[in-house]
VOTIZA-567284 format. One record per atom (N, C-alpha, C): residue number from 1; chain; x, y, z; residue in three letters; atom name. Coordinates in Angstrom, 1 decimal, always signed. Layout:
N
[NUM,A,[X,Y,Z],Ala,CA]
...
This chain:
80
[1,A,[-59.3,-64.4,-32.4],Met,N]
[1,A,[-60.2,-63.7,-31.6],Met,CA]
[1,A,[-61.5,-63.5,-32.3],Met,C]
[2,A,[-61.5,-63.3,-33.6],Gly,N]
[2,A,[-62.7,-63.1,-34.4],Gly,CA]
[2,A,[-63.7,-64.3,-34.3],Gly,C]
[3,A,[-63.2,-65.5,-34.3],Leu,N]
[3,A,[-64.0,-66.7,-34.2],Leu,CA]
[3,A,[-64.6,-66.8,-32.8],Leu,C]
[4,A,[-63.9,-66.4,-31.8],Leu,N]
[4,A,[-64.4,-66.5,-30.4],Leu,CA]
[4,A,[-65.5,-65.5,-30.2],Leu,C]
[5,A,[-65.3,-64.2,-30.7],Ser,N]
[5,A,[-66.3,-63.2,-30.5],Ser,CA]
[5,A,[-67.6,-63.6,-31.3],Ser,C]
[6,A,[-67.4,-64.2,-32.5],Trp,N]
[6,A,[-68.5,-64.6,-33.3],Trp,CA]
[6,A,[-69.3,-65.7,-32.6],Trp,C]
[7,A,[-68.6,-66.6,-32.0],Thr,N]
[7,A,[-69.3,-67.7,-31.3],Thr,CA]
[7,A,[-70.0,-67.2,-30.1],Thr,C]
[8,A,[-69.4,-66.4,-29.3],Val,N]
[8,A,[-70.0,-65.8,-28.1],Val,CA]
[8,A,[-71.2,-64.9,-28.5],Val,C]
[9,A,[-71.1,-64.2,-29.6],Gly,N]
[9,A,[-72.2,-63.3,-30.0],Gly,CA]
[9,A,[-73.3,-64.0,-30.7],Gly,C]
[10,A,[-73.1,-65.2,-31.2],Leu,N]
[10,A,[-74.2,-65.9,-32.0],Leu,CA]
[10,A,[-75.5,-66.0,-31.3],Leu,C]
[11,A,[-75.6,-66.3,-30.0],Pro,N]
[11,A,[-76.9,-66.4,-29.3],Pro,CA]
[11,A,[-77.6,-65.0,-29.3],Pro,C]
[12,A,[-76.9,-63.9,-29.4],Phe,N]
[12,A,[-77.6,-62.6,-29.4],Phe,CA]
[12,A,[-78.1,-62.2,-30.7],Phe,C]
[13,A,[-77.8,-62.9,-31.8],Leu,N]
[13,A,[-78.2,-62.4,-33.1],Leu,CA]
[13,A,[-79.8,-62.3,-33.2],Leu,C]
[14,A,[-80.6,-63.2,-32.7],Pro,N]
[14,A,[-82.0,-63.0,-32.8],Pro,CA]
[14,A,[-82.5,-61.7,-32.1],Pro,C]
[15,A,[-81.9,-61.4,-31.0],Val,N]
[15,A,[-82.2,-60.2,-30.2],Val,CA]
[15,A,[-81.8,-58.9,-31.0],Val,C]
[16,A,[-80.6,-59.0,-31.6],Arg,N]
[16,A,[-80.2,-57.8,-32.5],Arg,CA]
[16,A,[-81.2,-57.7,-33.7],Arg,C]
[17,A,[-81.6,-58.8,-34.2],Gly,N]
[17,A,[-82.6,-58.7,-35.4],Gly,CA]
[17,A,[-83.9,-58.1,-35.0],Gly,C]
[18,A,[-84.4,-58.4,-33.8],Val,N]
[18,A,[-85.6,-57.9,-33.3],Val,CA]
[18,A,[-85.5,-56.4,-33.0],Val,C]
[19,A,[-84.4,-56.0,-32.4],Val,N]
[19,A,[-84.1,-54.6,-32.1],Val,CA]
[19,A,[-84.0,-53.8,-33.4],Val,C]
[20,A,[-83.3,-54.3,-34.4],Arg,N]
[20,A,[-83.2,-53.6,-35.7],Arg,CA]
[20,A,[-84.6,-53.5,-36.4],Arg,C]
[21,A,[-85.4,-54.5,-36.3],Leu,N]
[21,A,[-86.7,-54.5,-36.9],Leu,CA]
[21,A,[-87.6,-53.4,-36.2],Leu,C]
[22,A,[-87.5,-53.3,-34.9],Ala,N]
[22,A,[-88.2,-52.3,-34.1],Ala,CA]
[22,A,[-87.7,-50.9,-34.5],Ala,C]
[23,A,[-86.4,-50.7,-34.8],Glu,N]
[23,A,[-85.9,-49.4,-35.2],Glu,CA]
[23,A,[-86.5,-49.0,-36.6],Glu,C]
[24,A,[-86.5,-50.0,-37.5],Val,N]
[24,A,[-87.1,-49.8,-38.8],Val,CA]
[24,A,[-88.6,-49.4,-38.8],Val,C]
[25,A,[-89.3,-50.1,-38.0],Ile,N]
[25,A,[-90.7,-49.9,-37.8],Ile,CA]
[25,A,[-91.0,-48.5,-37.2],Ile,C]
[26,A,[-90.2,-48.1,-36.2],Gln,N]
[26,A,[-90.3,-46.8,-35.6],Gln,CA]
[26,A,[-90.0,-45.7,-36.6],Gln,C]
[27,A,[-89.0,-45.9,-37.4],Lys,N]
[27,A,[-88.7,-44.9,-38.4],Lys,CA]
[27,A,[-89.8,-44.7,-39.4],Lys,C]
[28,A,[-90.4,-45.8,-39.8],Gln,N]
[28,A,[-91.6,-45.7,-40.7],Gln,CA]
[28,A,[-92.8,-45.0,-40.1],Gln,C]
[29,A,[-93.0,-45.4,-38.9],Val,N]
[29,A,[-94.2,-44.7,-38.1],Val,CA]
[29,A,[-93.9,-43.2,-38.0],Val,C]
[30,A,[-92.7,-42.8,-37.7],Asp,N]
[30,A,[-92.4,-41.4,-37.6],Asp,CA]
[30,A,[-92.6,-40.7,-38.9],Asp,C]
[31,A,[-92.1,-41.3,-40.0],Glu,N]
[31,A,[-92.3,-40.7,-41.3],Glu,CA]
[31,A,[-93.7,-40.6,-41.7],Glu,C]
[32,A,[-94.5,-41.6,-41.4],Gln,N]
[32,A,[-95.9,-41.6,-41.7],Gln,CA]
[32,A,[-96.7,-40.5,-40.9],Gln,C]
[33,A,[-96.3,-40.4,-39.6],Met,N]
[33,A,[-97.0,-39.5,-38.7],Met,CA]
[33,A,[-96.7,-38.0,-39.1],Met,C]
[34,A,[-95.6,-37.8,-39.8],His,N]
[34,A,[-95.3,-36.4,-40.2],His,CA]
[34,A,[-95.4,-36.2,-41.7],His,C]
[35,A,[-96.0,-37.2,-42.4],Ser,N]
[35,A,[-96.2,-37.0,-43.8],Ser,CA]
[35,A,[-97.2,-35.9,-44.1],Ser,C]
[36,A,[-96.9,-35.0,-45.0],Pro,N]
[36,A,[-97.8,-33.9,-45.4],Pro,CA]
[36,A,[-99.2,-34.5,-45.9],Pro,C]
[37,A,[-99.1,-35.6,-46.6],Ala,N]
[37,A,[-100.4,-36.1,-47.2],Ala,CA]
[37,A,[-101.2,-36.7,-46.0],Ala,C]
[38,A,[-100.6,-37.4,-45.1],Thr,N]
[38,A,[-101.3,-37.9,-43.9],Thr,CA]
[38,A,[-101.9,-36.8,-43.1],Thr,C]
[39,A,[-101.1,-35.8,-42.8],Leu,N]
[39,A,[-101.6,-34.6,-42.0],Leu,CA]
[39,A,[-102.8,-33.9,-42.7],Leu,C]
[40,A,[-102.7,-33.8,-44.0],Arg,N]
[40,A,[-103.8,-33.1,-44.7],Arg,CA]
[40,A,[-105.0,-33.9,-44.7],Arg,C]
[41,A,[-104.9,-35.3,-44.9],Arg,N]
[41,A,[-106.1,-36.2,-44.8],Arg,CA]
[41,A,[-106.7,-36.0,-43.4],Arg,C]
[42,A,[-105.9,-36.0,-42.4],Glu,N]
[42,A,[-106.5,-36.0,-41.0],Glu,CA]
[42,A,[-107.2,-34.6,-40.8],Glu,C]
[43,A,[-106.6,-33.5,-41.3],Leu,N]
[43,A,[-107.2,-32.2,-41.2],Leu,CA]
[43,A,[-108.6,-32.2,-42.0],Leu,C]
[44,A,[-108.6,-32.8,-43.1],Glu,N]
[44,A,[-109.9,-32.9,-43.9],Glu,CA]
[44,A,[-110.9,-33.7,-43.1],Glu,C]
[45,A,[-110.5,-34.8,-42.5],Gln,N]
[45,A,[-111.4,-35.6,-41.7],Gln,CA]
[45,A,[-112.0,-34.8,-40.5],Gln,C]
[46,A,[-111.1,-34.0,-39.9],Ile,N]
[46,A,[-111.6,-33.2,-38.8],Ile,CA]
[46,A,[-112.7,-32.2,-39.3],Ile,C]
[47,A,[-112.4,-31.6,-40.4],Asp,N]
[47,A,[-113.3,-30.6,-41.0],Asp,CA]
[47,A,[-114.6,-31.3,-41.4],Asp,C]
[48,A,[-114.6,-32.5,-41.9],Glu,N]
[48,A,[-115.8,-33.2,-42.3],Glu,CA]
[48,A,[-116.6,-33.6,-41.1],Glu,C]
[49,A,[-115.9,-34.0,-40.0],Met,N]
[49,A,[-116.6,-34.4,-38.8],Met,CA]
[49,A,[-117.3,-33.2,-38.2],Met,C]
[50,A,[-116.7,-32.0,-38.3],Ala,N]
[50,A,[-117.3,-30.8,-37.7],Ala,CA]
[50,A,[-118.4,-30.4,-38.6],Ala,C]
[51,A,[-118.3,-30.5,-39.9],Arg,N]
[51,A,[-119.4,-30.1,-40.8],Arg,CA]
[51,A,[-120.6,-31.0,-40.6],Arg,C]
[52,A,[-120.4,-32.3,-40.3],Arg,N]
[52,A,[-121.6,-33.2,-40.1],Arg,CA]
[52,A,[-122.1,-33.1,-38.6],Arg,C]
[53,A,[-121.4,-32.3,-37.8],Gly,N]
[53,A,[-121.9,-32.1,-36.4],Gly,CA]
[53,A,[-121.5,-33.2,-35.5],Gly,C]
[54,A,[-120.6,-34.0,-35.9],Glu,N]
[54,A,[-120.1,-35.2,-35.0],Glu,CA]
[54,A,[-119.3,-34.8,-33.9],Glu,C]
[55,A,[-118.6,-33.6,-34.0],Ile,N]
[55,A,[-117.8,-33.1,-32.9],Ile,CA]
[55,A,[-118.2,-31.6,-32.7],Ile,C]
[56,A,[-117.9,-31.2,-31.5],Thr,N]
[56,A,[-118.2,-29.8,-31.1],Thr,CA]
[56,A,[-117.1,-28.9,-31.7],Thr,C]
[57,A,[-117.3,-27.6,-31.6],Arg,N]
[57,A,[-116.3,-26.6,-32.1],Arg,CA]
[57,A,[-115.0,-26.7,-31.2],Arg,C]
[58,A,[-115.2,-26.9,-29.9],Glu,N]
[58,A,[-114.1,-27.1,-29.0],Glu,CA]
[58,A,[-113.3,-28.3,-29.3],Glu,C]
[59,A,[-114.0,-29.4,-29.6],Glu,N]
[59,A,[-113.3,-30.7,-30.0],Glu,CA]
[59,A,[-112.5,-30.5,-31.3],Glu,C]
[60,A,[-113.2,-29.8,-32.3],Glu,N]
[60,A,[-112.5,-29.5,-33.5],Glu,CA]
[60,A,[-111.2,-28.7,-33.3],Glu,C]
[61,A,[-111.3,-27.7,-32.5],Leu,N]
[61,A,[-110.1,-26.9,-32.3],Leu,CA]
[61,A,[-109.0,-27.6,-31.6],Leu,C]
[62,A,[-109.4,-28.5,-30.6],Glu,N]
[62,A,[-108.4,-29.3,-29.9],Glu,CA]
[62,A,[-107.7,-30.3,-30.8],Glu,C]
[63,A,[-108.5,-30.9,-31.7],Met,N]
[63,A,[-107.9,-31.9,-32.7],Met,CA]
[63,A,[-107.0,-31.1,-33.6],Met,C]
[64,A,[-107.4,-29.9,-34.0],Gln,N]
[64,A,[-106.5,-29.2,-34.9],Gln,CA]
[64,A,[-105.2,-28.8,-34.2],Gln,C]
[65,A,[-105.3,-28.4,-32.9],Arg,N]
[65,A,[-104.1,-28.1,-32.2],Arg,CA]
[65,A,[-103.2,-29.2,-32.1],Arg,C]
[66,A,[-103.7,-30.4,-31.8],Gln,N]
[66,A,[-102.9,-31.6,-31.7],Gln,CA]
[66,A,[-102.2,-31.9,-33.0],Gln,C]
[67,A,[-102.9,-31.8,-34.1],Leu,N]
[67,A,[-102.4,-32.0,-35.4],Leu,CA]
[67,A,[-101.3,-31.0,-35.7],Leu,C]
[68,A,[-101.5,-29.7,-35.3],Thr,N]
[68,A,[-100.5,-28.7,-35.5],Thr,CA]
[68,A,[-99.2,-29.0,-34.7],Thr,C]
[69,A,[-99.4,-29.5,-33.5],Arg,N]
[69,A,[-98.2,-29.9,-32.7],Arg,CA]
[69,A,[-97.4,-31.0,-33.4],Arg,C]
[70,A,[-98.2,-31.9,-33.9],Arg,N]
[70,A,[-97.5,-33.0,-34.7],Arg,CA]
[70,A,[-96.7,-32.5,-35.9],Arg,C]
[71,A,[-97.3,-31.5,-36.6],Met,N]
[71,A,[-96.7,-31.0,-37.8],Met,CA]
[71,A,[-95.4,-30.3,-37.4],Met,C]
[72,A,[-95.3,-29.5,-36.3],Val,N]
[72,A,[-94.1,-28.7,-36.0],Val,CA]
[72,A,[-93.3,-29.3,-35.0],Val,C]
[73,A,[-93.7,-30.4,-34.4],Gly,N]
[73,A,[-93.0,-31.1,-33.3],Gly,CA]
[73,A,[-91.8,-31.8,-33.8],Gly,C]
[74,A,[-90.9,-32.3,-32.9],Pro,N]
[74,A,[-89.7,-33.1,-33.3],Pro,CA]
[74,A,[-90.1,-34.3,-34.1],Pro,C]
[75,A,[-89.3,-34.7,-35.0],Thr,N]
[75,A,[-89.6,-35.9,-35.8],Thr,CA]
[75,A,[-88.8,-37.1,-35.4],Thr,C]
[76,A,[-87.9,-37.0,-34.5],Ser,N]
[76,A,[-87.1,-38.1,-34.0],Ser,CA]
[76,A,[-86.9,-38.0,-32.5],Ser,C]
[77,A,[-86.8,-39.2,-31.9],Pro,N]
[77,A,[-86.6,-39.2,-30.4],Pro,CA]
[77,A,[-85.4,-38.4,-30.0],Pro,C]
[78,A,[-85.5,-37.8,-28.9],Gly,N]
[78,A,[-84.3,-37.1,-28.4],Gly,CA]
[78,A,[-84.1,-35.7,-28.9],Gly,C]
[79,A,[-85.0,-35.3,-29.8],Val,N]
[79,A,[-84.9,-33.9,-30.4],Val,CA]
[79,A,[-85.9,-33.1,-29.7],Val,C]
[80,A,[-85.5,-31.9,-29.2],Gly,N]
[80,A,[-86.4,-31.0,-28.6],Gly,CA]
[80,A,[-86.7,-31.4,-27.2],Gly,C]
């Protein structure tokens, strides 16, 4: 039975590989999005843009709110 299931499952191996690759990429993106270093860099960029007058105070606050939501929000799908 093992040989039969292996033979029948063989055509699906590339699909499984692509799905697994997508899962690995998604995990890395989630980790990067919630990395303290990344979040700090983005906050510093927001502050610098505001200091140079590139964004309004309202835009600065909204960007900070979005960043805060990302910091405290769920880090994996299906949570929260």
